[in-house]
N, C-alpha and C positions, 0 to 999 in steps of 0.2 A: 564388496561391490567394486572397489578400486582394483582389486586383484583380477576380478572377472574381466575387466576392460583390457588388460594388457595382452590380450590375444593378438595374433598376427593382424587380424582386421578387428577393429574395435566393435564393441557391442552397439555403439551408436549407429554404425553403418549396417548392422545385421538386419536382414529382411526389411530393408527400407522400401517397401513396395508402394507404388503410387496409385494402386487401383481403388483408393479410398478406404480400404479395410485397415483397421488399426491393430487388430489382433486376431488370432485363430482360436485360442482357448483362454477363458477367463473364469476363475472360480474364487469365491470369497464368502465370508460369513454374514454379509449384510451389515448395516450400521449398528452402532451401540447406542441404546437409548439412555437418557438421563434417569437417575433413580426417581421413584414416585415421591410425591410430596409428603413430608413428615410434619404432622400437625404440631402446633405450639404446645408446650406444657401448660397445665391449667393455671399455673401462677403467673403466666405472662398474658397481659390483657391489652386489647385495643380499647381506647376510650373515645366516646362521642359526647361532646358537650359536657365533659367532666365525668361522665358515668362509664363504667366498664361495660362493654358489649361483647357477648360471645358470638363470633361470626360463624356462618356455615363454612365448611372446608373450601369450596371454590372461591368464596369471597376472601377468606383468610389467606389463602395462598397468594392471591394478587396483592393483598395488603402488605404481605411480607416483602414483595418486590419493591414497593415504594419505601417501606420502612428502612430497607437496607441502603437506600440511596439518599437518606435524609442529609448526610454530610456532603452530598455532591451538589455542585451549583445547578445541575439540571433541575432539581426539585424546587428551585427558586424561580424558574421561568414559567410565565403564565400559560404558554401553549402546552408545555409539558404537563402542567397541573390539570388543565382542561381536558386534554386528550386522555390522561390517566383516569380522571374521575368518570368521564363518559364510559370508557371501556370497563372500568371496575364495576360500575352500577349494573352493567349487563350481566356480570357474573353473580350478582347478589340475588337473594331470594326476594319475593314480593314484600315480605315484612321488613327486610333490611333496607330495601329501596324506599319504603315509607318513612323509615326512621332516619336514614343517613342521606341528608339532602345537600350538605355543604362541606366542601373539603376543608374550609377554614376551621370547622368545629371538630375535625378529626385529630386525634392525638396518637401518633405512631411511636412516641419516644420510648415506651417500654419495650416494644418489639425491637426497635433499633438497638437498645442497650443489650437485649438478649443475644442478638447476633454479634455485636461487638465483643461481648464476653466469650462467645463461642470461638471467635477468631483468635482471641487472646489465648484461650485454652489450647488451641491448635498450635500456636506459636510456642507455647510452653511445654509441648510434648517432649518426652525423652528421645534420645537418638534412636533407641530400640523401637519405640512406638512409631516414629517416623519411618523407620526401615520397613516395618510391617506394612504400612500404607503404601510405601513405594513398591514393595513386592506385589501387592494386590493389583496395583496399577499396571505394573509390568506384565502381569498375567493377562490382563484385559488387552493390552497392546499386542501381546503375542497372538492372542486369539482373533482379535478383530482388526488389528492394524496392518495385516499383510494379506496379499492375494497371490494367486498363482496366475501369471500371465505368460502365455506361450512357454510354459515350462520354467520360467524364472520366478523366483519368490520376490515380489516387489512390495515396497512399502506403500501404504495408503496415506494420503495427506490428512484429511479431516474425517476420521471414521466415526466421530461422535455426532449424534443428532443434537442440534443446539437446544439447550434447556429453555423452558418458558421464561419470560421476563418482560421488562419494559424496553421498547425501542428507543434508541438514543439518536441515531442518525448523526451526520456530521454537519458542522455549521449550524445555522438556524433552520433545521429541518422542520417543515410544517407538521410532520407526523410524530415528532418526538413525544414520548410518554405513552404511546399506544401499546396495547397488550400484544406481545408476541405469544401466541397460544402454544400449548404443548402439542407436538407433532405425534400423530398416531400412526402405527404401521399401515392402517387402511389408506393413508395418504401417500404412501411411498411406493415408487416404481423401482423394481430391482432389475439390473442389467447383468447378465452372465452368459456363458456359452451353453448351447444345447448339450444335454447329456452330462453337464457338470453337476456336482452336489449343490442343489439350489438352497440358498440360505433359509433357515427356519424362522418364521415370524414368532415373536414372543407369545407365550401361552395365552390362549383365548382370543388371539388376533389373527388377521391374515393380511397379506400385502395387497396394495391397490392392484398391481399387476406385475407379472414377471415377463421380461422381454429378452431377446437375444440379438442385440443390434451391435455388430462389430464395426460399424462405421463411426461410432462415438467411443470416447475413452472413459466415460463416467460409469460408476458402479451402482449408484442409487440416486434417485432424485425425488424432490417434492416441491410444492409451492408454499412459500411462507405467506402468512395472512396479512402482514402490514402493508407491503408494497405490491404483493402479488408476483414477486420474483421467483424464478426457479432457483433452487439450491441443489448443489451436486456433491456427492462424495467422489473425490478425484484421487488420482495417484499422487504420491508425494513428489515434490519437485526433483528429487534425486533419481526418480525412476527413469528407465530407458526411454519410454515414450515421451516424457516431458523433456528429457535431455535432448532428444532428437529434434523436438519441436523448437526448443530454444536455439539450438545450433542453426536450424534452417532459417529462423527469424533473423539472426545476425548475418547469415550468408546473403539473404535478400537485401539487407541494408548495405552490405559491402558491394553488391552488384550495382546498387544505385550510384555508388561512387563513379562508376564508369559512364553512367548515363546522365548524371546530374547537370552537367554543363549544357547538354542538348535540351533537357527539360526546362532549365532556366531560360535558355534563349527563346524557347517556344512560349513560355508564359509571359515573357516580356513583350513578345509580338502580340499576344492576346490583348495587351493594354490598349492597342490602337485599332482593334477589330471593330467593324461596323455594327456587330451585334452586341447588345448590352449583356446578354447571358455569357458570352465568351469573355467579355471584359471583366465581368464579376468573377468568373472562374480564374482568370489570370491574376487578379489582385488577391483573391482568397489564397491561392497557391503561394503567392509571394509572402503573405503573412505566415502561412504554415511552415514555409521553408526558412524564412528569415528570423521569425520570432518563436519557432517551435510551438505554435499554438496547437491545441487539440482541434480536431475537425469539428466537433460539436454535433452530436447526433440528435435527431428529432426525438422529443420525449412527449409523453402524455402531458397535456396542459393541466395545471392546477394540482396534479397528483404528486409532484415532487418539488423540491426546492427550486427556486428560479435561478438555475445555473446555465451558462451558455459556453459555446466554443466558437470557433471561427465562423462557420456557416450560419450559426444562429445568432450572431451579433445583431443588436438593434442600434438604430441611429443614436439613441441616448448613451450608448456605451463608448462612443468615441467623440473627441473634440478636435477640431482642426485648427492649427495655429500657423498662419502664413510665415510667422517668424517668432521664435521664442528662445530666450537665453543665448542669443547670438547665432542660432542655427535656423535655417529656413526649412519649410515643409515639415513641420512637426505634427505628429499624431499622438494624442493623449488617449490611452486606453484605460478604462476603469469598469470592470465587471466581475461578477462572481463566476469562477471556473469550477471544475470538478470538485466535489466535496465541499462546496461553498467557500473555497479559498479565493480571496480577492486577488485579482490580477490588476496591478497598476503599473503602467509603463509609459514613458514618453520617448518616442523614437523618431529620428529624422527618416523620411522616406524619399523616394525619387519623385521628381516633379510630376511625372506622368501619373504615378500612383495617387499623388495628392489631388491632382486634377480629376481623376476618376472618382475618388471618394466623394469629392464635392458633388459630382454628377449623380452618384448613387443616393446622395442624401437630399437631392432637390425635391421639393414639394412633398416631403414625407414628415409624418409626426414622429416625436421622440420614440414612441413604442413600436414603430414600423421596423421591419427587417432591413438591415443594411444590404445584405445580399439576397434580395427577394426573388431572384430568378433561378437560384441554384440551391442544391442541398448536398449532404455528404455522399449519398448514394451516387448521384450524378458525377460528383468530383472523383470518387474512387473508381468509377467506371472509366472515366477519362484517363486517369493515371495508369490503370491496368493496361490500357492500349499502348501507352508509352513504354511500359515494361511489365511483363507478366508478374503478378504477385505484389505490384506496387500499390500501396494505399497511403492515405495521409499519415497514418500512424508510423509507417516506415521512415518518413522524413524525420520524425521525432527521434527515433532510434538512431538513424544515420547522423543527424546533427549532434546528438548527445555523444555518441561514440567518437565522432570526428573531433569534437571539442576536447574530450578527455585525452585522446591520443596527442593532439597538438600541444595541449597544456603540459602533459607529462614530458614530452620531448623538450619543451621550452624551459621547464622549471627544475628538471633533475640533472645533477652532474655526479659523476662517479666518486668525486672526492668528498661528498657530503657524509655527515654522520647518519646513523640510522634514523635518529629523531628528525633531522632536517629532511631526509627523504620522505618520511611519513607526513611531515607538515606539507611538503610539496604535493604529495599524493592527495591529501585532503583538500588542498587549495584547488587542484585540478578538478576534483570531484565537486567542489563547491561551485566552480564556474558552470558546471553542467546543471547542478540543482537550481542555480539562479536562472539559467536559460529556460529550464522547464518549469520554473515557478513552484518548486517544491519547498514550501515554507512550513514552519512549525511554531507553536508558541514557545517562548523560552521555557526550558524545563523548570518544574517547581523547585528542583534542588539546585538550580544554577548558582544562585547567590552563595549558598552554603559551600558548594564544592569549590567555587572560585575563591572564597575566603580561606578555605583550607589550603589551597594552592599558594595563596599570597603569604599565609603564615609560614608555609614550608620554605618559600623563597626568602623571606626575612631571616628565618633561622639559618638557612644555608649561607646567606650573605654574612651573617654574624660570624659563623664558623670560619668563613673564608678570611674575614678581616683579622681574626685572631691568628689564623695560620700565617697570614702575610706578615704580621708583626714579628712572628717568630721565624720568619724565613731564614734569617741569618743562622738559625740553629738547624740547618740542613732539613728544612721541611718542604723542599721543592716538590717532591712527589705528591705529598698531601695536598698542597695548594693546587696542583694540576688536576688532581682527582676532584677536589671540591669545585673548581671552576667548571669542569665538565658537568658535574651534577647540577650546578646552578643553571647552566645553559639549557640543560635538559628540561628542568622545571619551567624555565621562562618560555621555552618552545611550547610546552604543554598548555601554558596559560594563553599564549597567543592563539593556538589552535582552538581552544575551548571558546574563547571570546568570539573569534570569527565564525564559529559554528552555532552561535547562540540561537538564531532564528531560522537556520537553514536545515532542512531534512535531507541528509545524504543517502539514506537507505533506499528510498523509492527508486532513484535513478540507478543506484548500484545493482538492484535486483532486477529491474525491468528494462532499462534503456541502454546499459553499457555492456558492450561485448566483453565478457569476462576474460577473453584471450588477451585483451590489451593489458589488463592488470596482472595476469599470470606472467606474460612476457616481461613486463616491467620488473616484477619481483625477481625473475630469473636473471635479468640483465644486471640489476643493481644489488643482487644478493640480499634481498629483503625476504624474510620468511613469509610464506603465503598467509599463515595464520595472523599476521599483523594487519592484513587487509580484509580477509574473509574469516568469519567465525565458522564453527563446526557445521551449522545448518547450511550456510552459504557454500562451504567447500563441498558438501554433498550435492547441492543443487548444481554446482558448476564442475562436477567431477569430469565431465566430458572435456571441458576446456583445460583443466589441470593436466589431463592425460595427454592431450594432443598438441600442446603449445610449446614451441621453442622460443628462445629469448629474442630472436630476430623478427617475430611476428609484428606486423604493422596493420592496423585496421584497413 
C-alpha cells in the first residue's frame, strides 16, 4: 500500500470527487459469522439449589456467557445480575422457568471451570498446533477481510459479525448484563455495486436485503438488539477512503486556525446580546473552545446512561464560586461525560461569562437544563455559517492538535537523548489527553511493572557504585555506559508514573493531526515506530507519505 502511494499524485488525492459518491465499484464476500454454539459435554453440569439440571440448548448457551464472566467484577453488580436473569429466563423453556426462579440459587462454577481448563489447554498448545490455527485464521481473513473498491484491493476493518454474549457497556450502564442475541443473515443488509458478484448468504439463509448505495462507505449493516444501534462493516482505517476522510478532517481543523480569532470575537460579543438564546450560544461556544467539552447530543431519555456534554448540561452540574483559592469567578464542573467518564474541573472564567451563568441558573431547579434555549444542531448550524464544515467537534480536534504542536515545540530540543525526546512527546500527548479528559483506571499490572522497574534501577545503581569504586582501574567507559542505562530506566519510570491514569491512545488516534508527530520524528531523528505501532502506521500512511520535517499544524 505504501508503495502504491508514491505515485506522482498520491492515492489520497485520486478521484476525490465531491458529488457525494464514495465509489464506483464495490465487491466483497459479506460478513463472516461466528461458529454455531457447541453444547457442553455431559460431564459438565449447571446446578440449581444444589442439584444438577440439564438445560435446553438455548438456555445452556446463555448460561455459558454468565459462567465465563464469573471472575469478572461485572457479575457482582446487581443491575448486571438482574438484566441477565430477566433475559436468560426469556430463553428458557416453560419447565425451566418454573424451576429456575432465583439467580442466587444458580451454580455456574462447574461450567466456569470447564472454560478455564479449555483456555489453559489452548495456552499449552504446541507451536505447530498454534501455527495450524493461525493459518486457518489467515485463510478466513484472505477470503472475508478484503474487498475490491474501484479496482483497488482494500482491507476491511471489522468483517466478523459480533458473537452473542452479555452486554457490558461502559461506566454504570443501565443495560449491562442484557443478552446480545446471535445475529442472523435475515437481519443483515448488504451494500455492493450493481453487477458485482453479490455475497452468498450462509446455507439455508437469505439476506434481509441487497442494496447498491455508493453514497455510503459501509459494506453491510444490521441493528443490534440491546440499544437498537446500527452496526456497520466498514473499511479498515488504512484504506484510501478512510485516509482521505481523515486528511480532510484535519484540513478543516487547520482552516479554523485562520478563522478562530474572528469566531472568538463574535461569541464574546454574544455574551452581551439582548436575546437569551444568543447569550447561551456564546457561553456554550466559549466552553467548547476553552475546555474542549464535547457538544453533547440529545439522546433518548432513560434508554442510556445519564451522560451529558456541553449543550445538555444541567444546573446541578455546575457550581459558581465568586472567589475560590485566591481566584475570582470560578466555575466547578462535575458531570458524567461520554462513556460515563467523570468530568471534574475547576476553572476561572471571564466576569461576563460568570454573570451570564448566574442568569441562566435563575429560578431553575437542579435538574433543569443550563442551556435551555439551544441544542447541538442549532449550535452546529451557526458554526457552519461562520465557516463551511465547522462543527463543535472540529474545535476539539483543533485545540488538541494546537496543544500538541505548541507543547512539542516547547519541550523538545535537538540535544536530547532519544529517551528524553520520547518523554517529551508523551508529556505533550498527556497535555492533550488531560484537555480532552481521556482518563483510564490505573492498569491492573501497574504496581507489578513499576516494581520490576524499581528493581532494575536498584540493580543498575549497585553495578554503577561498584564500577565507580573501581574507576581508578580504567573503568571510565563502563561507568559512562552504566550511567546512561540508569538514566534511561529512570526516565521510563517517570513516564510510566505520569501516565498511570491518563489514556493517550484516544487523542492520538482521533484528535491529533498525525502530520505533527511525523514531522517531529523527522526533525528530531526519532524512528516513527517509537510513536506509532504497525496498525497506527497503516492508518496514518497518508501522513507518513506526505509530511516534511518543517510541517506545522
